C-alpha positions as CSV (number, residue, x, y, z in Angstrom):
1,M,68.7,86.4,79.9
2,Y,71.5,87.0,79.1
3,R,70.6,90.4,79.7
4,S,70.9,90.0,83.8
5,F,74.2,88.2,83.1
6,F,75.4,90.9,81.7
7,F,73.9,93.0,83.9
8,C,75.7,90.7,86.6
9,L,79.0,90.3,85.0
10,L,79.4,94.2,84.6
11,V,78.7,95.0,88.4
12,S,81.0,92.5,89.2
13,L,84.0,94.5,87.3
14,A,82.4,97.5,88.2
15,T,83.2,96.8,92.2
16,A,86.1,94.9,91.8
17,Q,87.7,97.6,89.8
18,N,88.6,99.9,93.2
19,S,89.0,96.8,95.3
20,V,91.9,96.7,98.0
21,V,92.4,93.7,100.6
22,T,93.2,96.1,103.6
23,T,94.3,94.7,107.1
24,E,95.3,95.4,110.4
25,L,99.2,94.6,110.6
26,W,101.6,95.5,114.0
27,C,105.5,94.8,114.8
28,V,106.1,92.7,118.2
29,A,108.8,91.6,119.6
30,K,109.3,87.7,118.6
31,N,108.7,85.0,121.4
32,N,112.1,83.5,121.0
33,A,113.7,86.1,121.5
34,E,116.3,86.8,123.7
35,D,115.8,89.7,126.8
36,S,119.3,91.2,126.6
37,A,118.2,91.2,122.7
38,L,114.9,92.1,123.0
39,Q,116.1,95.0,125.8
40,S,119.3,96.9,123.1
41,A,116.3,97.2,120.5
42,L,114.3,98.3,122.8
43,D,116.9,101.3,124.4
44,W,117.7,101.9,120.4
45,A,114.1,102.3,119.8
46,C,113.3,104.5,122.5
47,G,116.8,106.5,121.5
48,A,118.7,106.9,118.1
49,G,114.8,105.5,116.8
50,G,112.6,107.9,118.0
51,A,110.4,105.9,118.8
52,D,107.5,107.1,121.6
53,C,107.8,105.3,124.5
54,S,106.1,107.9,126.6
55,P,103.2,105.5,126.8
56,I,105.8,102.6,128.2
57,Q,107.1,105.0,130.7
58,Q,106.1,104.3,134.5
59,S,102.7,106.7,134.2
60,G,101.7,105.5,130.4
61,P,98.8,103.6,130.1
62,C,101.3,100.1,128.3
63,Y,104.3,100.9,131.8
64,D,104.5,96.5,132.1
65,P,108.5,96.5,133.6
66,S,108.1,92.7,134.2
67,D,106.8,92.0,130.5
68,I,110.1,93.3,128.3
69,Q,107.9,91.0,125.1
70,N,105.2,93.8,125.7
71,T,107.9,96.9,126.1
72,A,109.8,96.4,123.1
73,S,106.2,95.8,121.3
74,Y,105.0,99.4,122.2
75,A,108.8,100.2,120.8
76,F,108.9,98.5,117.9
77,N,105.3,98.8,117.1
78,D,105.8,102.9,116.7
79,Y,108.6,102.2,115.0
80,F,107.3,100.9,112.5
81,L,104.0,102.7,111.3
82,K,106.5,105.7,111.5
83,H,109.4,103.8,109.5
84,G,107.0,103.0,106.3
85,M,105.8,99.5,107.1
86,T,108.3,97.3,105.7
87,D,110.1,94.5,106.7
88,E,112.8,96.5,107.2
89,S,111.2,98.8,109.5
90,C,110.1,95.6,112.1
91,N,113.8,93.2,112.2
92,F,115.3,95.2,115.3
93,D,118.1,92.4,114.8
94,N,116.3,89.3,114.0
95,T,114.0,90.0,117.5
96,A,110.3,91.5,115.3
97,A,107.6,90.2,113.0
98,V,105.2,91.9,111.6
99,T,101.5,90.0,112.8
100,S,97.9,90.1,111.9
101,L,96.7,89.5,115.8
102,N,96.2,92.5,117.5
103,P,99.8,92.9,121.0
104,S,96.6,95.2,122.9
105,F,96.1,94.5,126.0
106,G,94.0,95.7,129.0
107,K,94.5,99.4,128.8
108,C,97.3,99.7,126.2
109,K,96.6,100.1,123.1
110,F,98.3,99.6,119.7
111,P,97.4,101.0,116.6
112,S,97.8,99.2,114.0
113,S,98.8,100.1,110.5
114,L,94.9,101.2,109.2
115,S,95.1,104.1,112.5
116,G,98.8,106.0,110.9
117,S,101.6,107.0,111.9
118,N,100.5,110.0,113.9
119,R,98.8,110.0,116.5
120,S,99.2,108.9,120.5
121,S,98.2,105.4,122.4
122,S,94.2,106.6,121.8
123,S,93.7,109.1,118.2
124,S,94.3,107.3,114.8
125,S,95.1,108.6,111.0
126,S,93.9,107.8,107.5
127,S,96.4,105.4,106.5
128,T,96.2,103.1,105.0
129,A,98.3,99.1,104.8
130,T,97.8,96.6,101.8
131,F,97.6,92.8,102.7
132,G,101.9,91.6,102.8
133,L,104.1,93.7,103.4
134,G,106.6,93.8,99.2
135,P,108.8,96.9,98.9
136,S,107.8,100.5,99.9
137,Q,107.7,101.9,96.5
138,D,104.5,102.6,95.4
139,L,103.6,99.4,93.2
140,N,100.1,101.2,91.9
141,G,101.2,100.6,88.2
142,S,100.9,96.7,89.7
143,N,97.7,97.2,89.9
144,Q,96.1,97.2,86.5
145,I,98.5,94.0,85.7
146,S,97.3,92.0,89.0
147,Q,93.5,92.8,88.1
148,Q,93.7,92.2,84.8
149,L,94.9,88.5,85.5
150,V,92.1,88.6,88.0
151,L,90.0,89.3,86.0
152,L,89.6,87.5,82.4
153,P,89.6,84.2,84.1
154,L,87.1,85.6,85.7
155,I,84.9,86.5,83.2
156,T,85.9,83.3,80.9
157,S,84.2,81.5,83.9
158,L,81.4,83.0,83.8
159,L,80.4,83.5,80.5
160,L,81.2,79.2,80.1
161,I,78.4,79.2,83.8
162,A,76.3,81.1,82.2
163,S,76.4,79.1,78.5
164,Y,75.7,75.6,80.0
165,N,73.5,76.1,83.4
166,P,72.2,80.3,82.5
167,W,70.0,79.7,86.0
168,L,72.7,80.0,87.7
169,I,74.0,83.5,87.2
170,C,72.2,86.1,89.1
171,L,69.4,83.8,91.2
172,P,67.3,86.3,93.4
């Protein structure tokens, strides 16, 4: 009886050891941003910021001169992906924000944080981002601490459950 419990516990620990929660993220223009502020930020992103703005040019799949929000969002997102996907790289004088809602429309496909930064509007890379936007430095050491904080209560709970109701663990 306890053998099956410990087997299930080992399987759970083995699968949890390398798991990372990921989600697609985009940097988009805020709905309440003034058009003039968006235009100024868009000009900077496509100029000095170095964003690839060819998809929002006249012959591009994202060209829509009547919608400054979509146009700015594409440039902001490109800059965001190329500059570390941090809060700072998605600010643009407080006219942009990070979202998990895909802003793509029609033939205009916005690359996400899971697409990477070396891409055109349809290719992808293997870069990933973890859920949440913390500091841009490497925090790999904190992963072990967070696993210990999660696994200890999990193991304790499983042991308590198994001691009172051993049939609840690993039912077929």
